[in-house]
N, C-alpha and C positions, 0 to 999 in steps of 0.2 A: 374309318373313323370320320364321322361327319363333324360339322363345325360346332354343334351343340356339345358333343362329347369332348372335343378339343377345348372348348371354353370351360367346361367343368374341370378338366384336368389342370388347367393353368390358372384358374381364379385364385385358389388358395396360395400357391407360391408367389404370384404377382401381388396379392394383397399383403402377404407377409413382407415381401420386398419393399413395397411402398411404405408400409408401417415402419420398417427399420430405417428407411431413408428419412422419414419424418423425425424419428427419434434422434438420429444422428445429427440432423440439421438443428434440432432444438438444443441438443447438448453442446454443439459448436457455438451457438448463439449465447448460451449460458457461460461458456468458457471465455468468450470474447468480453462479456459483461464483467466477469471476475477480473480479467486481465486489465480492463479499463479502470476498475476500482483500485487495483493494486498500483497502477501507474499514477492515479490521482493521489493516493496515499503517499507514494514515494515523493511526488512533487511537493506536497504539503510539508512533509518531513524535511526536505531539502530547504524549503523556504524558511521554516522555523529555525533550522540550524544556521542558516545565513544570518538571520536576525540576531540570534544569540551570539554568534561569533563577532558580529559588528558591535553589539552592546558590550561584550567583554573587552574587546580591543579598545573601544572608546573609554570605558571605565578605567582600564589600566593606564591609558595615556593621561587621563585626568589625574589619576592617583599619583603618577610619577611626576607630573609637572606642577602640581599644586599640593599644598599642605592640606590633606583631606582627613587627617587623623581625627579631628573633632567633628567631621561631618558624618554623623551616624546614619543619616538617611541614605547617603550615597553608598556607604559601606554595606548597609543592610541590603540595598538593591543589588549591589555587586555580588554579595554572597548568595542572594536569591537566584540570580541568573546562573551562577556557577552550579548551584544545586540543581536547578532545572535542566541544565545541560547534562550533568552527570546522570540524572534520572532518565533523560531521553536516551542517552547512550546505553544505559542498562536495559531499557525497554527494547531498543533495537537489537541488542545482543540476544535478549531472550527470544524475540521473534525470529531472529536468524537461526537460533538453535532449534526452535520448533519446526521451522521449514526444513532443516536438514534431517531431523529425526522424523 
């Protein structure tokens, strides 16, 4: 077997191997990109949750220490934050269920 026959025998397997290596690296890069997006989404959700918690806590303190029964604007915003937090929680539960299934 001379070098030309040897080359013919191994060109196809080597080409397929290199192609599969390329596909594997490309898929790994896509997976890293998706993981980075998930991490960024998680950080955004945590930040929003922290802001909502602070807003609710401050609103409750103001409501307890001051007579806010006639301050409709404060009560409306308080209810709005409570509703937004409940919707966020429902959304996160839905996404968690989708990931599990």
